[in-house]
Structures are given as structure tokens and as C-alpha cells.
N, C-alpha and C positions, 0 to 999 in steps of 0.2 A: 578526519579528526571526528571522535565525537560524533555523534551521528549526523552529520551531516549528509554523509550519502545515499541516508533512505532522499526516494521516494525521488527523481528528476522534476525539476519544475521550470516552466516558459521565464526566463529574466532573473533567475539565483542573486540574491544577493551576495556580495565574496563576502568569508568572512572574516579574513584580517581588517575589511574595511569596518563589516560594526564593530567588533572590538576595540577595534584605536579608538573610535565614535564615542563609545562606548563608555572607555576607561578614560580619555581625553574633557569629558563632558557631564559627565556622574559619577556620585561616593558607591561604596560597598552600602546596601540594602536601601538607595534610592530604588525609587519608584521608573519604573522604561514601559515605552506604552509605543508597541508598533502598531499605527493603524493602517496595517497593507499588510500586514504578516507572511502572507505570501506561503514557502515551507518552511518555518521559522528562526529562519537566520539569526536575526538579530536575537530570538528569544533565546539559543539553545548558548546562546556567545552571552548572554544580559545572566544569566543561571553560573556557565561557568566563574564571570564577575563577580558574582556573588551583591544582583544587584535584584531585587521582585521583574515581576516581566508578566504584562498582560500583551495580547497578541487580537486582533483582530483580521476581517477578509468576510466579505459578500461572494465568496468562493468556498462549498463547504467545501470542498478533498481539499482545502491551502487549511482549511482550521483542524483534519480533520490529523493532515499528518506535521505538523504544527507539535497538533498535542500529543503525538503518537513518540518523536520529538524528545519534550523535550518531560515527559513521565518515567521517571522511575521505578520498575519495575523487580522484584525481589528476584534473584537470580533463581534458589531453586526453584521458588512458581511455576516461572518460566521455564525454564526446560523441563521441566513434568510435565505441563496447561502442553507445552507445545511437542512434550512424544506426546503425548497422549492422542493430543489430536491426528499427528502425522500416521499414525498405526491406526486411529481410524476410520480413517481419509484415504489413504492407502486401499486398506480391507474394500471400503465401498468403491472404492474404481478398480479392484481387483473383478468385484462383486460384480457390479453394473447394473448399482442401485436406482442407478433411474431406467430401467433395463425398461423397468412392466409399470412408466408411465403412460395412461390414459395419450388416445390421441388426440382429447380435450384437455391436457393438462399443458401436452408440447403447445401446443395452436394460443393456446395462453399464451403460453412463451412469450412474448413484442417479437412480433418479424422481423422488424428493422434493424432491429439486437442479430436476430442468430442470420441475418442476410451474413456478420461482417465474419464468420467463423467459420472451419470447415465444423459438419456436426459432430464428428468424432471427439474433438477438440471440450466442441461446446459442453456437450457430455460429461467433461472432466472439469469447465470451469464452474460448472453447477454445480457437481459436487462438493468441490471447495466452498466455491463460497455458502454452500448450506451446511454444513461440515465447524465454516469462521460461525458464526452463528449461534451455531449452541455452544462455543464456549464460553466456559461461566463465567473469566474473570474480564473486565469489560477492556482495562487498558492489553490485557495479550489480543485479546478480540479487534481491538485497532489495529499493533500492533499486525495480525493477521491478514487482516481485509489491503491497510497499507499494500505488504507486500505483494497483496493478487494484484492488488490497481497495477504497480508495477508488471505484471507480467503480461498485462491484458493487453498489446497493441500486440506487444510480439509473439503474442498467440495467434491474432490475427489474422485476415481476407488481408487488413493494412499494406500498403510503401513504408517501407521503413526508410523509403531516400527521399519522400516530401515532408511538410511539414501538416501542410494539411490530407487530409485523408481521400483515400481513393484509392478503391478494390486492386491490387496487387495482383491480374491473370496466370502471372507465374508460381507463386508462390503455393506452397506443400504444408499437409501440415503438419504441426507440432507430434515428432512422433512418440514421447512422456507430460503433458502441460506439468501434470504435476511435479517429475524431474525441474523442469524448469521454476518455480513456485518453489521449490524444497530450496534450490536454490538460493533463490533470492531473501527468502527468509531466515533460513541463515546470515546469510547476510548481516541483516540488522539487526536479529540475534546478539 
């Protein structure tokens, strides 16, 4: 429920436990501090129970996920910006806007990262990421970036059956990274 389904995260806290503890150990308008906020479960539950909350985490991705999960965005603005973003990104992918990249630009891309993806999938991911960076509203850009993060492993050559990263030599490229991304973004919106 709410935004709890946004982004998988190791050792996620069960929302009902956080809710019960917050409800029993604090009052409305109290301040809740979660110094290991992870994906923001406690922050979401605190907001739901009308508490103020602050979250800290050493992991920048955790901080971004938490921020996205507790940030309200006006529905009209969200739908408008996401629609513009999707139209532009689909057009750029269709036109293969990276086709004209120089060899130097390709070499400058980190090779360690590129080896985890099929070339055609990597190019789509690059286009999506570049267009996310151009979204003018930071909160909407953050939401799109978290959605992007959620699809990276699925679109990679990494084996999905192991928690540690290993290249799966039997893996095939995704036919449309953009379709996978759009579905994830739609769920998060």
C-alpha cells in the first residue's frame, strides 16, 4: 500500500511493525528519527500517522528512494511532465539519438559498466538516463531515476538467481528496455 512497493531493497522493514511502534510510542506531531532509514518504510508510516520524520542513511540510493516515497507531487504536474518525458524518450530511442556518438565518447563510458549490458540495451538505458536528467521538476526527475534504478538488474546480463552479481552467459537482450521502464514508472506514479 501507499508507496511501499517503490524499489526493492534488502532487509526491508515490515510496514505494520513500524506503524505499530510509531503509534504506541509517539503522539501526533512528534518527531520520528530513523537513523538507518533504508528504503523509507518508517518515514512513510510516520507521515501516515501524522508524525514529522527525518531519515538518515549512508547509502545515497536509500536516501533517494526514501525521499521519493515521502514526497508529494501534484497529480496534474506529474502526469504532464511524465507524458512529455515519455514522448521525448520514445522518440529519441526510435531515432537512436546515440547513433552519432563518437568513438571517443563511447570509450569514455566506463567499460566495467558496459560489460554488464548488451550494447542495444545499454544504448536505450543511456537515452532514458539522459532524458531523466532533463526533467525540469526535481521531484519528478527523482521518481523517474528511482524507477530507472529498479530496472537496471533486470535489463543486465546479471544472473537473477543469485544475490551476488554474476554474468549469466545464457541471458538474452531485452527486446525493449523502454517498455520495461515505462511499466515500472507507471506503477510508481
